MDTraj code that builds the backbone (N, CA, C; nanometers):
import mdtraj as md
import numpy as np

residues = "MET SER GLU SER ILE ILE LEU ASP ARG ASN PHE THR GLY SER VAL ASP GLU ASP ALA GLN LEU ALA GLN ALA ALA ARG GLN ASN PRO ALA ASN PHE HIS GLN ILE TYR ILE LYS TRP LEU PRO ARG ILE TYR ARG TYR PHE TYR PHE ARG VAL GLU ASN GLU LYS ASP ALA GLU ASP LEU THR SER GLN VAL PHE LEU LYS ALA PHE GLU ASN ILE THR ASP TYR ARG GLU LYS GLY CYS PHE SER ALA TRP LEU PHE THR ILE ALA HIS SER ARG ILE VAL ASP PHE TYR ARG ARG LYS GLN LYS GLU ILE SER LEU GLU GLU ALA GLY ILE LEU THR GLY GLY THR ASP LEU LEU VAL GLU SER SER ARG ARG GLU ASP MET ASP ARG MET LEU ASN LEU ILE ARG THR LEU THR ASP GLU GLU GLN GLU LEU ILE ARG LEU ARG PHE VAL ALA GLU LEU SER TYR VAL GLU ILE GLY ALA ILE THR ASN ARG SER GLU ASP ALA VAL ARG LYS THR VAL THR ARG LEU LEU GLN ARG LEU GLN THR LYS LEU GLU VAL ASN HIS GLU".split()
xyz = np.array([
    [-0.5343, 0.0495, -2.3353],
    [-0.5168, 0.0817, -2.2045],
    [-0.3896, 0.1529, -2.1653],
    [-0.3401, 0.2404, -2.0833],
    [-0.2537, 0.2748, -2.0842],
    [-0.1428, 0.2007, -1.9841],
    [0.0007, 0.2037, -2.0178],
    [0.0429, 0.1054, -1.9105],
    [0.0288, 0.1838, -1.7761],
    [0.0516, 0.2779, -1.7468],
    [0.0321, 0.3707, -1.6220],
    [-0.0655, 0.3318, -1.5037],
    [-0.1875, 0.2607, -1.6004],
    [-0.3070, 0.2311, -1.5367],
    [-0.2917, 0.1068, -1.4506],
    [-0.2698, 0.0079, -1.5031],
    [-0.2490, -0.1105, -1.4573],
    [-0.1079, -0.1706, -1.4465],
    [-0.0708, -0.1801, -1.3395],
    [0.0659, -0.1741, -1.2972],
    [0.1098, -0.3330, -1.2986],
    [0.2250, -0.3694, -1.3419],
    [0.2007, -0.5267, -1.3536],
    [0.3919, -0.5086, -1.3192],
    [0.4182, -0.5046, -1.1916],
    [0.5473, -0.5124, -1.1673],
    [0.6082, -0.6172, -1.0861],
    [0.7199, -0.6709, -1.0800],
    [0.7718, -0.8014, -0.9677],
    [0.8539, -0.6904, -0.8767],
    [0.7489, -0.7252, -0.7957],
    [0.7593, -0.6810, -0.6449],
    [0.8808, -0.7620, -0.5850],
    [0.9829, -0.6942, -0.4849],
    [1.1199, -0.7423, -0.4471],
    [1.0832, -0.7152, -0.2872],
    [1.1584, -0.8025, -0.1965],
    [1.1770, -0.7759, -0.0538],
    [1.1733, -0.9069, -0.0182],
    [1.2866, -0.9393, 0.0311],
    [1.3203, -1.0657, 0.0375],
    [1.2540, -1.0924, 0.2120],
    [1.1731, -1.2062, 0.2347],
    [1.1485, -1.2492, 0.3669],
    [1.2635, -1.2553, 0.4536],
    [1.3353, -1.3106, 0.4402],
    [1.4960, -1.3594, 0.4935],
    [1.5683, -1.2216, 0.5502],
    [1.5700, -1.1319, 0.4307],
    [1.6012, -0.9947, 0.4495],
    [1.5420, -0.9532, 0.5760],
    [1.4079, -0.9237, 0.5992],
    [1.3288, -0.8495, 0.6886],
    [1.3446, -0.9011, 0.8310],
    [1.3907, -1.0629, 0.8331],
    [1.3876, -1.1257, 0.9328],
    [1.5332, -1.1119, 1.0022],
    [1.6237, -1.0768, 0.9057],
    [1.7826, -1.0447, 0.9253],
    [1.7805, -0.9094, 1.0198],
    [1.7193, -0.8082, 0.9428],
    [1.7228, -0.6895, 0.9617],
    [1.6253, -0.6748, 1.1344],
    [1.5149, -0.7514, 1.1422],
    [1.4448, -0.7387, 1.2878],
    [1.5341, -0.7980, 1.3532],
    [1.6182, -0.8898, 1.3467],
    [1.7115, -0.9730, 1.4215],
    [1.8193, -0.8716, 1.4543],
    [1.8500, -0.8129, 1.3968],
    [1.9642, -0.6807, 1.4372],
    [1.9071, -0.5794, 1.4960],
    [1.7694, -0.5245, 1.4706],
    [1.7033, -0.4600, 1.5678],
    [1.7066, -0.5046, 1.6811],
    [1.6643, -0.6259, 1.7147],
    [1.6015, -0.6857, 1.8346],
    [1.7366, -0.6660, 1.9041],
    [1.8917, -0.7120, 1.8291],
    [1.9950, -0.7183, 1.9218],
    [2.0492, -0.6032, 1.9654],
    [2.0490, -0.4955, 1.8725],
    [2.1001, -0.3423, 1.8833],
    [2.0032, -0.2682, 1.8386],
    [1.9386, -0.1734, 1.9034],
    [1.8151, -0.0897, 1.8776],
    [1.8640, 0.0290, 1.7727],
    [1.9967, 0.0197, 1.7295],
    [2.0231, 0.1421, 1.6643],
    [2.0378, 0.0926, 1.5055],
    [2.0209, -0.0466, 1.5035],
    [2.0245, -0.0984, 1.3735],
    [1.8336, -0.0990, 1.3227],
    [1.7699, -0.0636, 1.3827],
    [1.6161, -0.0138, 1.3568],
    [1.5818, 0.0697, 1.2273],
    [1.7231, 0.1691, 1.2276],
    [1.7010, 0.2300, 1.1080],
    [1.7252, 0.1714, 0.9898],
    [1.7614, 0.0359, 0.9689],
    [1.7863, 0.0138, 0.8263],
    [1.6244, -0.0358, 0.8058],
    [1.5452, -0.0554, 0.9053],
    [1.3704, -0.1334, 0.8686],
    [1.3315, -0.0031, 0.8514],
    [1.3361, 0.1320, 0.9079],
    [1.3158, 0.2242, 0.8708],
    [1.3181, 0.2649, 0.7213],
    [1.4343, 0.2892, 0.6941],
    [1.4709, 0.3434, 0.5846],
    [1.3658, 0.2180, 0.4587],
    [1.4025, 0.1109, 0.4719],
    [1.3562, 0.0336, 0.3662],
    [1.2074, 0.0207, 0.3717],
    [1.1447, 0.0523, 0.5183],
    [0.9874, 0.0726, 0.4804],
    [0.8948, 0.1638, 0.4883],
    [0.9855, 0.2913, 0.4958],
    [0.9351, 0.4136, 0.5091],
    [0.8383, 0.4766, 0.3961],
    [0.8928, 0.4366, 0.2940],
    [0.8176, 0.4977, 0.1701],
    [0.7067, 0.3942, 0.1811],
    [0.6919, 0.2664, 0.1705],
    [0.5479, 0.2204, 0.1811],
    [0.4889, 0.2497, 0.2546],
    [0.4998, 0.2206, 0.3462],
    [0.4001, 0.3061, 0.5015],
    [0.3434, 0.4096, 0.4570],
    [0.4273, 0.5366, 0.4429],
    [0.4137, 0.6470, 0.4119],
    [0.3036, 0.6728, 0.2802],
    [0.3504, 0.5862, 0.1646],
    [0.2267, 0.5770, 0.0438],
    [0.1113, 0.5256, 0.0841],
    [0.1025, 0.4165, 0.1712],
    [-0.0283, 0.3589, 0.2009],
    [-0.0768, 0.4605, 0.2882],
    [-0.0442, 0.5386, 0.3520],
    [-0.1383, 0.6489, 0.4563],
    [-0.1646, 0.7502, 0.3769],
    [-0.0694, 0.7804, 0.2927],
    [-0.1143, 0.9129, 0.1652],
    [-0.2175, 0.8805, 0.0797],
    [-0.2710, 0.7607, 0.0724],
    [-0.3642, 0.7349, -0.0165],
    [-0.4791, 0.7004, 0.0483],
    [-0.4500, 0.7061, 0.2109],
    [-0.5895, 0.7086, 0.2833],
    [-0.6381, 0.8297, 0.3550],
    [-0.5011, 0.9268, 0.3890],
    [-0.5644, 1.0240, 0.4374],
    [-0.5837, 1.1721, 0.3482],
    [-0.6238, 1.2677, 0.4487],
    [-0.6383, 1.3885, 0.3596],
    [-0.5144, 1.4744, 0.3324],
    [-0.4063, 1.4519, 0.4232],
    [-0.2944, 1.5479, 0.3922],
    [-0.1768, 1.4774, 0.4347],
    [-0.0504, 1.5560, 0.4010],
    [0.0708, 1.4857, 0.4262],
    [0.0852, 1.4940, 0.5643],
    [0.0790, 1.5823, 0.6407],
    [0.0815, 1.5860, 0.7517],
    [0.0265, 1.4755, 0.8527],
    [-0.1101, 1.4659, 0.8225],
    [-0.1722, 1.3253, 0.8515],
    [-0.0683, 1.1828, 0.8240],
    [-0.0303, 1.1731, 0.7260],
    [0.0248, 1.0739, 0.6717],
    [0.1528, 1.0542, 0.7362],
    [0.2191, 1.1632, 0.7405],
    [0.3647, 1.1993, 0.8268],
    [0.3456, 1.1256, 1.0039],
    [0.2535, 1.1779, 1.0481],
    [0.2127, 1.1373, 1.1742],
    [0.1820, 0.9861, 1.1984],
    [0.0922, 0.9617, 1.1191],
    [0.0392, 0.7961, 1.1275],
    [0.1710, 0.7319, 1.0976],
    [0.2580, 0.7653, 0.9824],
    [0.3508, 0.6958, 0.9702],
    [0.4655, 0.6928, 1.0683],
    [0.4626, 0.7996, 1.1089],
    [0.5952, 0.7723, 1.2433],
    [0.5326, 0.7084, 1.3695],
    [0.3816, 0.7194, 1.3895],
    [0.3140, 0.6284, 1.4908],
    [0.3366, 0.4831, 1.4875],
    [0.3606, 0.4678, 1.3468],
    [0.3840, 0.3037, 1.3084],
    [0.4945, 0.2686, 1.3418],
    [0.6293, 0.3695, 1.3016],
    [0.7502, 0.3264, 1.3215],
    [0.7862, 0.3176, 1.4777],
    [0.7267, 0.4315, 1.5659],
    [0.7615, 0.4114, 1.6961],
    [0.6985, 0.2574, 1.7472],
    [0.6131, 0.2611, 1.7402],
    [0.5122, 0.1315, 1.7677],
    [0.6015, -0.0157, 1.7319],
    [0.6297, 0.0015, 1.6003],
    [0.7450, -0.1158, 1.5592],
    [0.8522, -0.0863, 1.6214],
    [0.9235, -0.0104, 1.6674],
    [1.0415, 0.0317, 1.7265],
    [1.0386, -0.0211, 1.8887],
    [0.9046, 0.0160, 1.9432],
    [0.8674, -0.0270, 2.0791],
    [0.8959, -0.1779, 2.1160],
    [0.8173, -0.2083, 1.9975],
    [0.7787, -0.3661, 2.0194],
    [0.8521, -0.4474, 1.9248],
    [0.9736, -0.4127, 1.8596],
    [1.0447, -0.5272, 1.7840],
    [1.0959, -0.6373, 1.8335],
    [1.1119, -0.6234, 1.9983],
    [1.1640, -0.7492, 2.0966],
    [1.0670, -0.8605, 2.0695],
    [0.9279, -0.8377, 2.0369],
    [0.8181, -0.8720, 2.0664],
    [0.7912, -0.9711, 1.9115],
    [0.8499, -0.9322, 1.8195],
    [0.8365, -0.9701, 1.6603],
    [0.9249, -1.0950, 1.6739],
    [0.8274, -1.2222, 1.6640],
    [0.8666, -1.3514, 1.5784],
    [0.8783, -1.3553, 1.4633],
    [0.9805, -1.4255, 1.3774],
    [0.9815, -1.4823, 1.2580],
    [0.8996, -1.5839, 1.1940],
    [0.7753, -1.6123, 1.3021],
    [0.6531, -1.6869, 1.2562],
    [0.5950, -1.6696, 1.1394],
    [0.5776, -1.5603, 1.1079],
    [0.5091, -1.4805, 0.9898],
    [0.5884, -1.4093, 0.9000],
    [0.5218, -1.3121, 0.8137],
    [0.6265, -1.2206, 0.7345],
    [0.6731, -1.0685, 0.8304],
    [0.7676, -1.0072, 0.8254],
    [0.7830, -0.8997, 0.8906],
    [0.6791, -0.8166, 0.8278],
    [0.6401, -0.7890, 0.6945],
    [0.5525, -0.6810, 0.6213],
    [0.4163, -0.6725, 0.6898],
    [0.3809, -0.8088, 0.6747],
    [0.2175, -0.8372, 0.7623],
    [0.2316, -0.7707, 0.9057],
    [0.3641, -0.7918, 1.0165],
    [0.3379, -0.7513, 1.1273],
    [0.3120, -0.5980, 1.1190],
    [0.4195, -0.5431, 1.0279],
    [0.4363, -0.3828, 1.0224],
    [0.3017, -0.3264, 0.9710],
    [0.2420, -0.3887, 0.8478],
    [0.1148, -0.3305, 0.8134],
    [-0.0206, -0.3648, 0.8945],
    [0.0464, -0.4423, 1.0110],
    [-0.0980, -0.4761, 1.0754],
    [-0.1100, -0.3795, 1.1951],
    [0.0245, -0.3159, 1.1932],
    [0.0136, -0.2086, 1.2954],
    [-0.0261, -0.0725, 1.2219],
    [0.0305, -0.0681, 1.1031],
    [-0.0400, 0.0522, 1.0003],
    [-0.1845, 0.0430, 0.9932],
    [-0.2448, -0.0889, 1.0053],
    [-0.3983, -0.1005, 0.9730],
    [-0.4499, -0.0474, 1.1382],
    [-0.3898, -0.0608, 1.2064],
    [-0.4640, -0.0349, 1.3541],
    [-0.4584, 0.1186, 1.3636],
    [-0.3551, 0.1766, 1.3018],
    [-0.3214, 0.3207, 1.3233],
    [-0.4201, 0.3834, 1.2552],
    [-0.4604, 0.3415, 1.1091],
    [-0.5582, 0.3860, 1.0292],
    [-0.7240, 0.3746, 1.0830],
    [-0.7013, 0.2692, 1.1616],
    [-0.8653, 0.2472, 1.1887],
    [-0.8947, 0.3554, 1.3305],
    [-0.7885, 0.3789, 1.3875],
    [-0.7818, 0.4459, 1.5306],
    [-0.7924, 0.6078, 1.4410],
    [-0.7275, 0.6507, 1.3648],
    [-0.7348, 0.7659, 1.2584],
    [-0.8908, 0.8072, 1.2209],
    [-0.9520, 0.6812, 1.1450],
    [-1.0899, 0.7213, 1.1266],
    [-1.1815, 0.7187, 1.1850],
    [-1.1619, 0.6599, 1.3287],
    [-1.2625, 0.6745, 1.4184],
    [-1.2507, 0.7966, 1.4829],
    [-1.1378, 0.9084, 1.4721],
    [-1.1383, 1.0296, 1.5170],
    [-1.1999, 1.1236, 1.3782],
    [-1.1689, 1.0999, 1.2701],
    [-1.1796, 1.1895, 1.1445],
    [-1.2904, 1.1213, 1.0621],
    [-1.3270, 1.0253, 1.0406],
    [-1.4530, 0.9297, 0.9719],
    [-1.4241, 1.0513, 0.8102],
    [-1.3081, 1.0381, 0.7674],
    [-1.2557, 1.0880, 0.6298],
    [-1.1672, 1.0202, 0.5695],
    [-1.1864, 0.9894, 0.4200],
    [-1.0955, 0.9365, 0.3623],
    [-1.0959, 1.0005, 0.2249],
    [-0.9573, 1.0169, 0.1968],
    [-0.8887, 1.0840, 0.0786],
    [-0.9095, 0.9849, -0.0648],
    [-0.9315, 1.0505, -0.1567],
    [-0.9316, 0.9607, -0.2904],
    [-0.8069, 1.0011, -0.3240],
    [-0.8172, 0.9002, -0.4127],
    [-0.6731, 0.8229, -0.4980],
    [-0.6303, 0.9616, -0.5722],
    [-0.7244, 1.0257, -0.6385],
    [-0.7191, 1.1583, -0.7215],
    [-0.6378, 1.2631, -0.6555],
    [-0.7003, 1.2769, -0.5343],
    [-0.6756, 1.3924, -0.4422],
    [-0.5479, 1.3867, -0.3818],
    [-0.4743, 1.2478, -0.3824],
    [-0.3364, 1.2214, -0.3239],
    [-0.2364, 1.2934, -0.4321],
    [-0.2784, 1.2872, -0.5916],
    [-0.2044, 1.3555, -0.6437],
    [-0.0479, 1.3087, -0.6778],
    [-0.0329, 1.1683, -0.6284],
    [0.1170, 1.1405, -0.6562],
    [0.1300, 1.0664, -0.7735],
    [0.0555, 1.0193, -0.8108],
    [0.0271, 0.9005, -0.9094],
    [0.0702, 0.9184, -1.0583],
    [0.0654, 1.0622, -1.0849],
    [0.1339, 1.1139, -1.2418],
    [0.2440, 1.2059, -1.2229],
    [0.3059, 1.2223, -1.3187],
    [0.4166, 1.2819, -1.3342],
    [0.4759, 1.3379, -1.4912],
    [0.5352, 1.4107, -1.5035],
    [0.5760, 1.4437, -1.6457],
    [0.5532, 1.6018, -1.6635],
    [0.6363, 1.6023, -1.7807],
    [0.6193, 1.7506, -1.8201],
    [0.5327, 1.7972, -1.9610],
    [0.5125, 1.6955, -2.0218],
    [0.4419, 1.7242, -2.1511],
    [0.2957, 1.7052, -2.1341],
    [0.2402, 1.8413, -2.1687],
    [0.0993, 1.9008, -2.1220],
    [-0.0076, 1.7839, -2.1657],
    [0.0402, 1.7385, -2.3030],
    [-0.0646, 1.6399, -2.3687],
    [-0.0612, 1.5058, -2.3561],
    [0.0687, 1.4770, -2.2962],
    [0.0705, 1.3303, -2.2661],
    [0.0255, 1.3264, -2.1132],
    [0.0203, 1.4350, -2.0294],
    [-0.0218, 1.4559, -1.9044],
    [-0.1457, 1.4723, -1.8986],
    [-0.2057, 1.5220, -1.9668],
    [-0.3467, 1.5285, -2.0123],
    [-0.4322, 1.3686, -2.0332],
    [-0.3519, 1.3318, -2.1031],
    [-0.3898, 1.2091, -2.1480],
    [-0.3948, 1.1077, -2.0225],
    [-0.2900, 1.1032, -1.9460],
    [-0.2940, 1.0016, -1.8274],
    [-0.3609, 1.0415, -1.7296],
    [-0.3944, 1.1889, -1.7057],
    [-0.4596, 1.2350, -1.6000],
    [-0.5970, 1.1803, -1.6590],
    [-0.6338, 1.2077, -1.7594],
    [-0.7851, 1.1606, -1.8150],
    [-0.8039, 0.9995, -1.7568],
    [-0.7027, 0.9032, -1.8387],
    [-0.7204, 0.7619, -1.7790],
    [-0.7180, 0.7316, -1.6482],
    [-0.6091, 0.8374, -1.5368],
    [-0.6143, 0.7858, -1.4275],
    [-0.7317, 0.8265, -1.3638],
    [-0.8231, 0.9406, -1.4062],
    [-0.9408, 0.9676, -1.3327],
    [-1.0304, 0.8728, -1.3649],
    [-1.0428, 0.8131, -1.4820],
    [-1.1555, 0.6974, -1.5479],
    [-1.0908, 0.5816, -1.4370],
    [-0.9794, 0.5360, -1.4191],
    [-0.9700, 0.4342, -1.3323],
    [-0.9800, 0.4623, -1.1719],
    [-0.9821, 0.5756, -1.1419],
    [-0.9700, 0.5853, -1.0091],
    [-1.1494, 0.5906, -0.9631],
    [-1.2228, 0.6534, -1.0787],
    [-1.3632, 0.6301, -1.0352],
    [-1.4354, 0.5120, -1.0702],
    [-1.3331, 0.4016, -1.1280],
    [-1.4058, 0.2658, -1.1096],
    [-1.3440, 0.2356, -1.0090],
    [-1.2262, 0.2382, -0.9490],
    [-1.1865, 0.2037, -0.8127],
    [-1.2643, 0.2217, -0.7200],
    [-1.3552, 0.3273, -0.7066],
    [-1.4260, 0.3940, -0.5909],
    [-1.5519, 0.2931, -0.5848],
    [-1.5737, 0.2374, -0.7332],
    [-1.6868, 0.1200, -0.7022],
    [-1.6589, 0.0082, -0.6549],
    [-1.5452, -0.0487, -0.6061],
    [-1.4927, -0.1799, -0.5653],
    [-1.5218, -0.1477, -0.4078],
    [-1.5730, -0.2641, -0.3462],
    [-1.5842, -0.2566, -0.2101],
    [-1.4491, -0.2067, -0.1426],
    [-1.4773, -0.1865, -0.0216],
    [-1.3581, -0.1329, 0.0756],
    [-1.2884, -0.2546, 0.0813],
    [-1.2843, -0.3583, 0.0817],
    [-1.2175, -0.4626, 0.0947],
    [-1.1116, -0.4785, -0.0387],
    [-1.1654, -0.4619, -0.1295],
    [-1.1351, -0.4886, -0.2748],
    [-0.9951, -0.3544, -0.3048],
    [-1.0802, -0.2429, -0.2654],
    [-0.9910, -0.1298, -0.2729],
    [-0.8408, -0.1516, -0.1652],
    [-0.8724, -0.2176, -0.0649],
    [-0.7625, -0.2260, 0.0063],
    [-0.6867, -0.3287, -0.0430],
    [-0.6956, -0.4322, -0.1104],
    [-0.6214, -0.5109, -0.2048],
    [-0.5421, -0.4279, -0.3083],
    [-0.6108, -0.3355, -0.3614],
    [-0.5370, -0.2479, -0.4664],
    [-0.4578, -0.1898, -0.3860],
    [-0.4687, -0.1199, -0.2859],
    [-0.3817, -0.0255, -0.2122],
    [-0.2453, -0.0857, -0.1739],
    [-0.2721, -0.2335, -0.0993],
    [-0.1601, -0.3210, -0.0658],
    [-0.0652, -0.3375, -0.1524],
    [-0.1037, -0.3631, -0.2748],
    [-0.0566, -0.4186, -0.3956],
    [0.0305, -0.3332, -0.4690],
    [-0.0305, -0.2140, -0.4969],
    [0.0343, -0.1124, -0.5881],
    [0.0497, -0.0081, -0.5418],
    [-0.0100, 0.0374, -0.4198],
    [0.0438, 0.1448, -0.3500],
    [0.1647, 0.1481, -0.2563],
    [0.1208, 0.0184, -0.1536],
    [0.2135, -0.0239, -0.0770],
    [0.3201, -0.1489, -0.1279],
    [0.2912, -0.1590, -0.2444],
    [0.3901, -0.2494, -0.3345],
    [0.4183, -0.3744, -0.2579],
    [0.3513, -0.4183, -0.1984],
    [0.3433, -0.5681, -0.1170],
    [0.3091, -0.6844, -0.2311],
    [0.3986, -0.7755, -0.1954],
    [0.3935, -0.9324, -0.2659],
    [0.2633, -0.9603, -0.2097],
    [0.2350, -1.0909, -0.3062],
    [0.1050, -1.1379, -0.2617],
    [0.1190, -1.2375, -0.1200],
    [0.1941, -1.2914, -0.0976],
    [0.2821, -1.3624, 0.0142],
    [0.2262, -1.2619, 0.1253],
    [0.2961, -1.1287, 0.1237],
    [0.2772, -1.0667, 0.2349],
    [0.1363, -0.9892, 0.2426],
    [0.0638, -0.9485, 0.1555],
    [-0.0622, -0.9280, 0.1645],
    [-0.1891, -1.0611, 0.2098],
    [-0.1489, -1.1634, 0.1543],
    [-0.1806, -1.2895, 0.2297],
    [-0.1857, -1.2823, 0.3746],
    [-0.0416, -1.2743, 0.4138],
    [-0.0560, -1.2639, 0.5689],
    [-0.1112, -1.1568, 0.6470],
    [-0.1426, -1.0591, 0.5881],
    [-0.2119, -0.9292, 0.6228],
    [-0.3559, -0.9585, 0.6285],
    [-0.4067, -1.0450, 0.5306],
    [-0.5529, -1.0471, 0.5119],
    [-0.5984, -1.2051, 0.5540],
    [-0.4989, -1.2654, 0.5991],
    [-0.5249, -1.4031, 0.6506],
    [-0.5896, -1.4796, 0.5193],
    [-0.5258, -1.4704, 0.3943],
    [-0.5467, -1.5255, 0.2881],
    [-0.4458, -1.6332, 0.2421],
    [-0.4423, -1.7257, 0.1684],
    [-0.3591, -1.7879, 0.1092],
    [-0.2761, -1.6928, -0.0129],
    [-0.1691, -1.6958, -0.0447],
    [-0.1128, -1.6262, -0.1627],
    [-0.1794, -1.6363, -0.2990],
    [-0.2286, -1.7681, -0.3217],
    [-0.2838, -1.8049, -0.4311],
    [-0.4462, -1.7236, -0.4521],
    [-0.4899, -1.7083, -0.3223],
    [-0.6054, -1.6604, -0.3114],
    [-0.6164, -1.5176, -0.3301],
    [-0.5409, -1.4497, -0.2670],
    [-0.4881, -1.2941, -0.3229],
    [-0.4641, -1.2758, -0.4388],
    [-0.3681, -1.3733, -0.5026],
    [-0.3067, -1.3349, -0.6629],
    [-0.4250, -1.3658, -0.7292],
    [-0.5182, -1.4498, -0.7170],
    [-0.6246, -1.4542, -0.7843],
    [-0.7301, -1.3397, -0.7798],
    [-0.7722, -1.3081, -0.6947],
    [-0.8457, -1.2033, -0.6458],
    [-0.8032, -1.0675, -0.7002],
    [-0.6928, -1.0333, -0.6924],
    [-0.6295, -0.9267, -0.7572],
    [-0.6351, -0.9187, -0.9296],
    [-0.6098, -1.0416, -0.9607],
    [-0.5908, -1.0668, -1.0744],
    [-0.7275, -1.0234, -1.1438],
    [-0.8288, -1.0585, -1.0916],
    [-0.9879, -1.0914, -1.1291],
    [-1.0330, -0.9194, -1.0957],
    [-0.9822, -0.8455, -1.0152],
    [-1.0277, -0.7224, -0.9813],
    [-0.9941, -0.6461, -1.0982],
    [-0.8705, -0.6884, -1.1379],
    [-0.7861, -0.6272, -1.2353],
    [-0.8253, -0.6173, -1.3811],
    [-0.8993, -0.7320, -1.4342],
    [-0.9239, -0.7821, -1.5291],
    [-1.0911, -0.7284, -1.5510],
    [-1.1668, -0.7242, -1.4288],
    [-1.2965, -0.6264, -1.4278],
    [-1.2713, -0.5155, -1.4267],
    [-1.1749, -0.4230, -1.3802],
    [-1.1751, -0.2942, -1.3787],
    [-1.1016, -0.2675, -1.5257],
    [-1.0327, -0.3375, -1.6150],
    [-0.9824, -0.3287, -1.7332],
    [-1.1106, -0.3411, -1.8379],
    [-1.2103, -0.4389, -1.8263],
    [-1.3064, -0.4512, -1.8914],
    [-1.3975, -0.3352, -1.8885],
    [-1.4182, -0.2919, -1.7483],
    [-1.5135, -0.1668, -1.7157],
    [-1.4395, -0.0374, -1.7807],
    [-1.3085, -0.0193, -1.7863],
    [-1.2542, 0.0753, -1.8234],
    [-1.2596, 0.0824, -1.9836],
    [-1.2391, -0.0532, -2.0827],
    [-1.2605, -0.0657, -2.2137],
    [-1.3927, -0.0401, -2.2466],
    [-1.5035, -0.0578, -2.1437],
    [-1.6523, -0.0089, -2.2263],
    [-1.6839, 0.1355, -2.1693],
    [-1.6123, 0.1890, -2.0676],
    [-1.6618, 0.3129, -2.0411],
    [-1.5602, 0.3970, -2.1659],
    [-1.4799, 0.3459, -2.1989],
    [-1.3684, 0.4288, -2.2762],
    [-1.4452, 0.4401, -2.4673],
    [-1.5053, 0.3612, -2.4796],
    [-1.5948, 0.3308, -2.6197],
    [-1.6907, 0.4583, -2.6450],
])
top = md.Topology()
chain = top.add_chain()
for i, resn in enumerate(residues, 1):
    res = top.add_residue(resn, chain, resSeq=i)
    for name in ("N", "CA", "C"):
        top.add_atom(name, md.element.get_by_symbol(name[0]), res)
traj = md.Trajectory(xyz[None], top)
């Protein structure tokens, strides 16, 4: 199996750092730009993999940050900041689908692959297509866990806070999902 298919990265992001950024933004709204810069790529990727085009992803992303900016004084460090931010994002995507009722496939997002060698790119694309087809067989909840972990690059703690599960339960579920996908990929590849 290609390394590009199943990602195993150490996700970094300090809960303490986020609490400090939120505190600074509460004290001076001009400091919100630090939150924006840190979380913009993840929020945007999360939306890009869910919607049909860049414009909608950009609109949804801006809505999240506007809502977060307007409500930063209401944020309390009882949970983790990413869970608060992605709860806002989830609310926006639910509203979006109520209006559109259409979801983009991961392959249409087209941002998963890169490179200039045509042979290598072709092989990666075939592997990616196989994996994307297998991901589509997962339940909506399972697909969301994959998105939060590998697209939004959230830690298990952060995903647990979003999904109301323990870190351990999220880690085990994601690990089992990846093992199940890997097994199916190997069976389909033979």
